[in-house]
C-alpha positions in Angstrom: 0.0 -0.3 -0.2 2.1 3.4 -0.7 1.4 6.7 1.0 -1.0 7.6 -1.6 -3.6 5.0 -1.0 -3.8 5.5 3.0 -5.9 7.2 5.3 -3.9 9.7 7.6 -6.2 7.5 10.7 -4.1 4.0 8.8 -0.6 6.4 8.6 -0.8 7.9 12.1 -1.8 4.7 13.4 1.0 2.5 12.3 3.6 5.8 13.5 1.9 6.0 16.9 2.3 2.3 17.8 6.3 2.3 15.7 6.5 5.0 18.2 5.1 4.4 21.5 6.3 0.9 21.5 9.9 -0.2 22.4 12.5 -1.9 19.2 12.2 -5.0 21.2 8.1 -5.5 21.6 8.0 -5.4 17.5 8.2 -8.6 17.2 6.7 -10.3 14.5 2.5 -9.7 14.1 2.7 -7.3 17.3 0.4 -4.9 15.1 -2.2 -8.0 15.3 -1.8 -8.1 19.2 -2.0 -4.6 19.7 -5.5 -4.3 17.7 -6.4 -7.4 19.7 -5.8 -5.5 22.6 -7.5 -1.9 22.1 -10.8 -4.1 20.7 -10.4 -5.9 23.9 -10.0 -2.2 25.4 -12.9 -0.5 23.6 -15.4 -3.9 24.7 -14.2 -2.8 28.3 -15.0 0.8 27.9 -18.2 0.5 26.6 -19.1 -2.4 29.9 -17.7 0.8 32.2 -19.5 3.3 29.4 -22.9 2.4 30.5 -22.4 1.4 33.6 -21.8 4.9 34.4 -24.3 6.4 32.2 -27.2 4.3 33.3 -29.4 6.0 35.3 -28.4 9.4 34.1 -29.7 8.2 30.9 -31.9 6.2 33.1 -33.2 9.6 34.6 -33.4 11.1 31.4 -36.2 8.7 28.9 -39.2 8.4 31.0 -39.5 5.0 29.1 -37.3 2.0 29.8 -37.0 0.3 26.3 -35.3 4.0 24.7 -33.3 3.6 27.7 -32.1 0.6 26.8 -31.8 1.3 23.0 -29.4 4.8 23.9 -27.3 2.9 26.0 -26.8 0.2 23.7 -26.2 3.0 21.0 -23.5 4.2 23.1 -21.7 0.7 23.7 -22.0 -0.4 20.1 -20.1 3.0 19.4 -17.6 2.4 21.6 -17.2 -1.1 20.1 -16.8 0.8 16.1 -14.6 3.4 17.0 -12.4 1.0 19.0 -12.3 -1.6 15.4 -11.7 1.0 13.2 -8.5 2.0 15.8 -7.6 -1.9 15.9 -8.2 -1.6 12.0 -6.1 1.7 11.1 -2.9 -0.5 13.4 -2.6 -3.4 10.6 -2.9 -0.9 8.1 -6.8 -1.2 7.1 -8.0 2.3 6.2 -11.4 3.8 6.3 -11.6 4.3 2.7 -10.6 0.1 2.2 -14.1 -0.8 5.4 -16.2 2.0 3.1 -15.2 0.2 0.0 -15.7 -3.5 1.7 -19.2 -3.1 3.3 -20.3 -1.0 -0.1 -19.4 -4.0 -2.3 -21.0 -6.3 0.6 -24.2 -4.9 0.6 -24.9 -4.7 -3.0 -24.2 -9.1 -2.7 -26.3 -9.7 0.0 -28.5 -6.8 0.1 -31.2 -8.9 -0.9 -30.8 -11.1 2.9 -29.5 -8.0 4.8 -33.0 -6.1 3.4 -35.6 -7.7 6.3 -33.0 -6.7 8.7 -32.7 -3.1 8.0 -36.7 -3.6 7.3 -36.6 -5.1 11.0 -34.6 -2.0 12.7 -37.0 0.6 10.5 -39.4 -1.2 12.2 -37.8 -1.0 15.8 -37.4 2.7 15.4 -41.7 2.8 14.5 -42.4 1.2 17.8 -40.1 2.6 20.2 -41.4 6.1 18.6 -45.3 5.5 18.7 -45.4 3.3 22.4 -47.8 0.9 22.0 -46.7 -1.0 24.5 -43.4 -1.0 27.2 -41.5 -3.4 29.4 -43.4 -4.7 31.3 -46.8 -4.5 30.3 -48.9 -7.5 30.0 -50.4 -7.7 25.7 -51.7 -10.1 23.7 -51.3 -11.5 20.5 -54.3 -11.8 17.7 -54.2 -15.8 18.4 -54.8 -15.8 21.9 -51.1 -15.7 23.6 -50.7 -13.6 26.5 -47.4 -12.6 27.9 -45.5 -9.7 29.8 -43.1 -7.9 27.4 -39.6 -8.6 29.0 -37.0 -6.7 26.1 -38.3 -4.4 22.4 -34.2 -4.0 21.0 -34.0 -2.4 17.4 -34.3 -5.7 15.6 -37.0 -7.6 17.6 -39.4 -7.4 20.6 -39.2 -10.6 23.4 -42.4 -11.6 25.4 -42.1 -13.7 28.3 -44.9 -15.9 28.3 -47.9 -17.5 31.1 -46.8 -20.6 30.5 -43.3 -19.4 31.0 -41.5 -19.7 27.7 -40.1 -16.6 25.6 -41.4 -15.7 22.4 -39.4 -13.6 19.6 -40.9 -11.6 17.0 -39.3 -9.7 15.0 -40.0 -5.8 14.3 -41.6 -6.1 11.6 -44.0 -8.8 12.7 -45.8 -7.3 15.6 -45.9 -4.0 13.7 -48.4 -6.0 11.2 -50.3 -7.9 14.5 -53.0 -6.8 16.1 -51.9 -5.9 20.4 -54.1 -6.2 22.7 -52.3 -3.9 26.2 -53.5 -4.2 28.8 -51.2 -2.2 30.9 -51.5 0.6 29.0 -53.0 3.3 31.3 -55.4 0.8 33.5 -54.3 -2.1 34.7 -58.3 -3.1 35.4 -60.1 -4.7 33.0 -64.1 -5.0 32.4 -64.4 -8.7 31.5 -67.8 -10.2 30.4 -70.0 -13.5 31.1 -72.6 -15.0 29.3 -75.1 -17.4 30.9 -78.1 -18.7 29.7 -81.4 -18.6 31.8 -84.8 -21.1 30.8 -88.0 -19.3 30.7 -89.1 -20.5 33.2 -86.6 -18.4 35.4 -86.8 -15.8 38.3 -84.8 -13.6 35.6 -84.8 -10.8 38.0 -83.6 -13.2 40.8 -81.6 -14.9 38.3 -79.5 -11.3 37.6 -78.9 -10.3 40.9 -77.3 -13.5 42.2 -75.3 -13.7 38.8 -74.3 -9.7 40.9 -73.6 -11.1 43.8 -71.5 -14.3 42.7 -69.4 -11.7 41.4 -69.3 -9.4 44.0 -68.4 -12.3 46.4 -65.1 -13.7 44.0 -61.4 -12.0 44.9 -59.9 -9.7 42.7 -63.1 -8.3 41.4 -64.3 -5.0 42.1 -67.4 -4.3 44.3 -68.0 -1.2 43.6 -66.9 2.9 44.1 -66.1 5.5 42.2 -67.5 4.6 38.3 -64.2 3.9 36.4 -63.5 6.3 33.6 -62.6 5.0 30.2 -61.7 7.8 27.1 -64.8 10.6 27.9 -67.5 7.8 28.9 -67.7 6.8 32.8 -68.9 2.9 33.5 -70.0 2.1 37.0 -67.3 -0.2 39.0 -70.1 -2.0 39.8 -71.2 -6.0 38.6 -73.8 -5.7 36.7 -76.0 -7.9 35.1 -78.0 -6.9 31.5 -80.9 -9.2 29.6 -78.5 -9.5 25.9 -81.4 -12.1 24.1 -84.4 -14.0 24.0 -83.0 -17.1 23.0 -84.2 -20.4 21.3 -84.3 -22.2 24.4 -83.8 -19.7 27.4 -82.8 -15.9 27.8 -79.9 -15.1 27.2 -78.1 -12.8 30.4 -74.8 -10.9 30.3 -72.6 -10.6 33.4 -70.2 -7.4 32.6 -67.7 -6.9 35.6 -64.5 -5.3 36.3 -61.2 -6.6 37.7 -58.7 -4.9 39.4 -55.8 -6.8 38.0 -55.2 -8.5 34.3 -52.8 -11.6 35.7 -54.6 -13.8 36.6 -57.4 -13.9 34.6 -58.4 -17.6 33.8 -58.6 -17.8 37.0 -60.9 -15.1 38.2 -63.3 -16.6 35.4 -63.5 -19.8 36.3 -64.7 -18.8 40.4 -67.3 -16.4 38.8 -68.6 -19.1 37.0 -68.1 -22.1 39.5 -69.7 -18.4 42.3 -72.7 -18.9 39.2 -73.1 -21.9 39.2 -73.6 -22.5 43.2 -75.6 -19.0 44.0 -77.7 -21.1 41.2 -78.0 -24.7 43.1 -78.9 -22.6 45.9 -82.4 -20.8 44.6 -84.6 -23.7 44.9 -85.6 -23.4 41.1 -86.2 -19.9 40.6 -83.2 -19.6 38.8 -82.0 -22.5 35.8 -79.2 -22.2 33.5 -81.4 -23.4 30.3 -80.1 -26.0 27.6 -81.4 -27.3 24.2 -84.6 -29.4 24.3 -86.6 -30.8 21.6 -90.0 -32.3 22.0 -91.6 -35.3 19.2 -95.1 -34.2 18.6 -97.5 -36.7 17.1 -101.1 -36.6 16.6 -104.1 -36.9 14.2 -103.0 -34.7 11.7 -99.5 -36.4 11.2 -100.6 -38.8 9.2 -101.2 -43.3 9.4 -98.9 -45.9 7.3 -99.8 -49.1 7.1 -97.8 -52.8 7.3 -98.1 -56.9 6.5 -95.7 -58.9 7.6 -95.4 -62.7 6.1 -93.3 -64.8 6.7 -93.1 -67.2 3.7 -91.8 -70.7 4.1 -93.4 -72.0 0.3 -91.7 -71.7 -3.1 -92.1 -68.8 -5.2 -94.3 -70.9 -8.0 -96.5 -72.8 -5.0 -97.0 -69.4 -3.1 -101.0 -68.2 -3.5 -101.6 -65.2 -4.7 -102.8 -61.8 -2.8 -105.0 -59.1 -3.6 -104.2 -55.6 -2.9 -105.8 -55.8 0.5 -102.8 -58.4 1.7 -105.2 -61.7 1.4 -104.4 -64.8 0.0 -107.2 -66.0 -2.3 -109.3 -69.1 0.0 -110.3 -71.0 -3.7 -105.6 -70.7 -4.1 -105.3 -71.9 -0.8 -104.0 -76.0 -1.2 -104.8 -76.4 2.3 -108.2 -78.0 3.3 
């Protein structure tokens, strides 16, 4: 490599290394050893900076995901700077690095396109703030879990089944995500129960409301809960949802304090309702499909005739339309 082809960083790095190191340390391959030491020092320095700047950055950015992203950029920039200095020590200039990256990007641009897309979507996720680390979310397929980490490339979810789910940011932005922890952890649930038409409907509604109030983690009452510009009663309420074919459909709506044990709370409410109906002395009864088959005088009439055949066809007596054999053709005396 001629002096004209070398960048100032490359020339300066080589000259500085020659001037600093004594002659007895300039053994064959000493430049590569020095480059490795510089990279190791850069990695150590990046960890030190993250440790020192962790709290100030966390106080500066309220969102944990953004703070972690900023610290990741600081760490990556420090390591990248150390790599560039190490490259200058072995005679690799910035121009050569840029040229190599350009050629490499042109060759594998199609392969890198999804990665670049995930990075851009990661920036959008951090900017749009649809969820934050620690939030409980539900995906469109019903998977529920807690957001464990948000990076530039992917979002990691710790599911309720004690498993990790890693989703590229390009995919998670295309999904419907329900955030249970965005503003208020209180969540309203609904439960439909079909009762017979013979049941005492007001009594059934009161029993369902009382069953919900008697369940742990269900809000019994208090000030109205505000959702946007609307306000909803905090106590459980039961309404008539529909007059179905097999009974009256009652819909119970109630609020839970937190969304972290929804399945257990729903099961407990169902159990309380079943026991309340069982103790109601038949004033409230759950409905199930019934079918009644009715036959009357207008249902029609069917005639059948059954004969045991033992004779051969040629000796069999002829039968008239009424089903009786002709007496003259009867061979028996």
